[in-house]
C-alpha positions as MATLAB code, in Angstrom:
seq = 'MHISGSGFLETYEWTGESAASKYICSLYWAMTTVTTVGYGDIIPRSDEERIFTMAAMIIGGAFYGYVVGNISVILASNDVNWRAHKERLEIIDAWISHHRFPAQLRRRIWAFFKMAVSHQVVWDDGVVFAELSSELREEVASYLIHPELQRNLIFRGVPTSIMIRIVSILQQVTVRKGEQVVPDGRFQFGMFIVLDGTAILEKDIDAPEGNEFSIFSRDILTAQAGKRLTEVLRRTDSFGEEVLLGLKSQYEYTVTPSRRTVMLLLPRDQFMERCSGMPEVFTIMRTNFTS';
ca = [
       6.436  -47.988 -144.731;
       4.239  -47.566 -147.794;
       4.069  -43.774 -147.300;
       7.892  -43.457 -147.240;
       8.109  -44.791 -150.795;
       6.766  -47.352 -153.221;
      10.088  -49.128 -153.835;
       9.537  -51.562 -150.952;
       6.700  -53.367 -152.611;
       7.548  -52.802 -156.259;
      10.378  -55.358 -156.200;
       8.687  -57.766 -153.776;
       7.265  -60.924 -155.241;
       3.682  -60.840 -154.150;
       0.277  -61.005 -155.745;
      -2.646  -58.767 -155.131;
      -3.201  -55.045 -155.454;
      -5.752  -54.635 -152.659;
      -5.124  -52.361 -149.698;
      -5.461  -55.365 -147.368;
      -2.725  -57.223 -149.226;
      -0.415  -54.223 -149.068;
      -1.153  -53.857 -145.352;
      -0.304  -57.520 -144.691;
       3.016  -57.202 -146.560;
       3.860  -54.019 -144.662;
       3.007  -55.661 -141.329;
       5.126  -58.669 -142.262;
       8.108  -56.391 -142.939;
       7.539  -54.537 -139.662;
       7.432  -57.790 -137.674;
      10.674  -59.085 -139.184;
      12.335  -55.744 -138.438;
      11.076  -55.429 -134.838;
      12.067  -58.988 -133.981;
      15.507  -58.410 -135.552;
      14.973  -61.355 -137.937;
      15.266  -59.287 -141.117;
      14.775  -61.786 -143.951;
      15.701  -59.158 -146.532;
      12.978  -60.089 -149.009;
      11.467  -56.594 -148.716;
      14.223  -53.972 -148.986;
      14.318  -50.163 -149.299;
      15.055  -48.696 -152.748;
      15.362  -44.943 -152.064;
      17.027  -42.651 -149.502;
      13.669  -41.873 -147.891;
      12.956  -45.562 -147.515;
      16.389  -46.240 -146.067;
      15.979  -43.429 -143.501;
      12.613  -44.826 -142.522;
      14.110  -48.325 -142.256;
      16.908  -47.136 -139.934;
      14.399  -45.358 -137.694;
      12.272  -48.507 -137.632;
      15.295  -50.601 -136.665;
      16.158  -48.300 -133.750;
      12.598  -48.163 -132.452;
      11.981  -51.856 -133.097;
      15.214  -52.970 -131.449;
      14.501  -50.875 -128.350;
      10.943  -52.183 -128.167;
      12.063  -55.791 -128.613;
      14.687  -55.412 -125.871;
      12.108  -53.849 -123.556;
       9.673  -56.726 -124.082;
      12.325  -59.405 -123.560;
      13.630  -57.624 -120.448;
      10.174  -57.412 -118.905;
       9.468  -61.063 -119.631;
      12.727  -61.983 -117.849;
      11.756  -59.863 -114.834;
       8.313  -61.469 -114.672;
       9.748  -64.975 -114.820;
      12.436  -64.198 -112.232;
      10.005  -62.532 -109.830;
       7.907  -65.682 -109.764;
      10.583  -67.388 -107.660;
      12.182  -64.909 -105.272;
      13.523  -67.771 -103.159;
      15.421  -69.195 -106.130;
      17.173  -65.900 -106.837;
      18.080  -65.372 -103.187;
      19.371  -68.941 -102.875;
      21.441  -68.552 -106.033;
      23.038  -65.356 -104.721;
      23.841  -66.987 -101.392;
      25.371  -70.042 -103.044;
      27.544  -67.773 -105.184;
      28.822  -66.081 -102.013;
      29.509  -69.470 -100.424;
      31.357  -70.595 -103.545;
      33.511  -67.454 -103.435;
      34.254  -68.093  -99.746;
      35.294  -71.688 -100.481;
      37.514  -70.571 -103.356;
      39.126  -67.870 -101.231;
      40.214  -70.359  -98.561;
      41.372  -72.924 -101.149;
      39.980  -75.951  -99.341;
      40.996  -79.436 -100.548;
      38.766  -80.820 -103.304;
      37.032  -83.390 -101.083;
      36.335  -80.909  -98.280;
      35.206  -78.353 -100.835;
      32.636  -80.768 -102.252;
      31.333  -81.632  -98.783;
      30.929  -77.979  -97.785;
      29.226  -77.164 -101.065;
      26.851  -80.140 -100.801;
      25.950  -79.202  -97.223;
      25.136  -75.581  -98.025;
      23.305  -76.460 -101.217;
      21.006  -78.736  -99.284;
      20.654  -76.325  -96.348;
      19.857  -73.317  -98.534;
      17.210  -75.239 -100.467;
      15.203  -75.676  -97.238;
      15.375  -72.041  -96.196;
      13.133  -69.121  -97.056;
      14.267  -65.648  -98.072;
      12.816  -63.863  -95.073;
      13.494  -65.115  -91.579;
      10.345  -66.364  -89.823;
      11.253  -64.364  -86.722;
      11.180  -61.112  -88.710;
       7.763  -61.957  -90.116;
       6.383  -62.880  -86.696;
       7.559  -59.570  -85.272;
       5.402  -57.713  -87.812;
       2.239  -59.755  -87.218;
      -0.461  -59.086  -84.660;
      -0.671  -61.392  -81.645;
      -3.682  -63.231  -83.035;
      -2.161  -63.740  -86.475;
       1.162  -64.723  -84.938;
      -0.458  -67.560  -83.012;
      -2.407  -68.827  -86.024;
       0.614  -68.711  -88.321;
       2.848  -70.416  -85.776;
       0.285  -73.150  -85.187;
       0.324  -73.824  -88.914;
       4.119  -73.711  -89.236;
       4.973  -75.805  -86.171;
       6.283  -79.102  -87.507;
       3.994  -82.025  -86.578;
       6.934  -84.058  -85.282;
       7.807  -81.220  -82.920;
       4.266  -81.070  -81.606;
       4.140  -84.835  -81.085;
       7.453  -85.002  -79.253;
       6.846  -85.863  -75.589;
       9.269  -83.248  -74.305;
       6.913  -80.480  -75.485;
       3.792  -81.969  -73.931;
       2.022  -79.228  -71.968;
       4.310  -76.454  -73.254;
       2.264  -73.260  -73.925;
       1.603  -72.261  -77.520;
       3.356  -68.943  -76.917;
       6.596  -70.852  -76.307;
       6.105  -72.991  -79.387;
       5.730  -69.759  -81.371;
       9.135  -68.615  -80.132;
      10.675  -71.949  -81.114;
       9.349  -72.032  -84.693;
      11.653  -69.300  -85.954;
      14.857  -70.961  -84.689;
      14.248  -74.487  -85.991;
      16.705  -75.714  -88.601;
      16.372  -78.618  -91.009;
      19.665  -80.404  -91.589;
      20.569  -83.238  -93.941;
      23.399  -85.603  -93.005;
      24.992  -88.082  -95.393;
      25.600  -91.736  -94.644;
      28.565  -92.290  -92.320;
      28.906  -88.608  -91.337;
      28.646  -88.154  -87.572;
      25.885  -85.844  -86.374;
      27.156  -85.476  -82.820;
      30.565  -86.922  -81.953;
      31.028  -88.049  -78.371;
      32.159  -85.138  -76.200;
      30.905  -82.254  -78.346;
      29.698  -79.371  -76.194;
      26.296  -77.683  -76.405;
      24.714  -78.164  -79.781;
      21.027  -78.923  -79.409;
      18.215  -81.402  -79.779;
      17.562  -83.398  -82.967;
      14.379  -85.036  -84.255;
      14.663  -87.543  -87.093;
      12.321  -86.662  -89.974;
      13.508  -89.149  -92.565;
      16.140  -91.862  -92.719;
      17.875  -93.891  -90.018;
      20.880  -93.333  -87.766;
      22.884  -95.417  -85.306;
      23.327  -94.138  -81.752;
      26.171  -95.688  -79.781;
      27.031  -95.224  -76.104;
      29.470  -96.908  -73.772;
      27.669  -98.241  -70.692;
      29.772  -98.446  -67.564;
      26.875  -99.203  -65.259;
      23.111  -98.675  -65.328;
      22.336  -95.164  -64.075;
      18.579  -95.158  -64.196;
      16.441  -93.465  -66.816;
      18.960  -90.715  -67.572;
      18.232  -90.475  -71.276;
      14.716  -90.861  -72.621;
      15.975  -92.658  -75.696;
      17.709  -95.287  -73.536;
      14.684  -96.014  -71.377;
      14.010  -99.387  -73.062;
      17.579 -100.704  -72.878;
      19.627  -99.014  -70.196;
      18.223 -101.030  -67.334;
      19.103 -104.319  -69.024;
      22.491 -103.256  -70.360;
      25.477 -104.800  -68.699;
      28.382 -102.795  -67.384;
      31.219 -102.376  -69.849;
      29.007 -103.009  -72.864;
      28.408 -100.656  -75.797;
      24.766  -99.832  -76.310;
      23.586  -99.480  -79.908;
      20.240  -97.916  -80.781;
      18.658  -97.482  -84.211;
      17.016  -94.095  -84.592;
      14.123  -93.872  -87.004;
      11.514  -91.315  -87.963;
      10.075  -89.395  -84.952;
      12.956  -90.494  -82.677;
      14.894  -87.716  -80.969;
      18.121  -87.211  -79.053;
      19.999  -84.375  -77.386;
      17.225  -83.391  -74.964;
      19.648  -83.490  -72.046;
      21.908  -80.967  -73.810;
      19.007  -78.715  -74.809;
      17.707  -78.541  -71.237;
      21.118  -78.035  -69.667;
      21.144  -81.359  -67.858;
      24.388  -82.251  -69.635;
      27.045  -79.954  -71.078;
      28.035  -82.402  -73.820;
      26.899  -85.518  -75.644;
      27.874  -88.835  -74.108;
      27.191  -90.830  -77.253;
      27.731  -90.684  -80.998;
      25.082  -90.580  -83.730;
      25.949  -91.688  -87.267;
      23.391  -92.010  -90.116;
      23.212  -95.422  -91.795;
      21.824  -93.643  -94.876;
      20.975  -90.105  -95.911;
      19.008  -88.679  -92.993;
      16.986  -85.484  -92.567;
      16.693  -84.052  -89.064;
      15.083  -81.127  -87.317;
      17.544  -79.222  -85.112;
      16.617  -77.048  -82.151;
      19.841  -75.184  -81.235;
      20.467  -74.908  -77.507;
      21.887  -71.370  -77.442;
      18.999  -69.869  -79.382;
      16.482  -71.907  -77.406;
      17.900  -70.612  -74.117;
      17.765  -67.072  -75.464;
      14.145  -67.335  -76.581;
      12.984  -68.956  -73.349;
      15.099  -66.949  -70.912;
      13.200  -65.755  -67.872;
      10.693  -68.610  -68.110;
      11.776  -71.212  -65.535;
       8.348  -72.839  -65.608;
       8.911  -73.870  -69.206;
      12.149  -75.648  -68.341;
      10.391  -77.317  -65.403;
       7.675  -78.715  -67.686;
      10.132  -79.947  -70.283;
      12.518  -81.482  -67.765;
       9.607  -83.258  -66.071;
       8.456  -84.629  -69.423;
      11.985  -85.765  -70.206;
      12.740  -87.508  -66.935;
       9.325  -89.048  -66.363;
];
């Protein structure tokens, strides 16, 4: 700046004739130009100085934009999940708008997907497992298997290799108070494990039929014919085993949360696909369920 002309500093109110003082004033002008602040207290006085100033503005503006852009990329790359979730929610919002759902239904769909997406990762676990070696796959799966799934009696004695297959198809669902999880008569959905919250299970009892459902084992033998059995499901409780294992084609009860409830879902169709050709696995699980 100083080489292009002396007019910059001649009209600037500053004290000191040392080279260091001139350098500080020049650096101050450069910083205000690069950052696009431009206070205007140091201004060009000749054509040479104006040409230099315009070149500095172009270079400084480009540099400033480059720095800001890179900072944005760095901050965004720190949370890849957030960006992927945002993009997916935008697609869901466009889908909802396209079908012009009623306001109440629109809010329910949006709330469901917002909660579901927040519990998902960008890359499907099954894709990651496929790329890992057998040893790493077993170690990773052992770490990722939800403790409540491991403690559930239906999986007692099930080989680790099967648990590895199950990990990638598990889904975490959140159900609001009063919203039915499984209406009576719904076909083939899957098994649920309560992770947080409480839900009410209701079933019409025509006559005691033995220990047909593991969750009814405490009450079904004492229930009277024609009565409606009510069971409170809490953390670690499960239901839907009979549907998962193919013992029943549909639910014979209803489950309704008494407050916001988080559950782990093991879908039947995907479970059957992952464990196809392994009758011994179904034998173990059915034995655990009926015993």
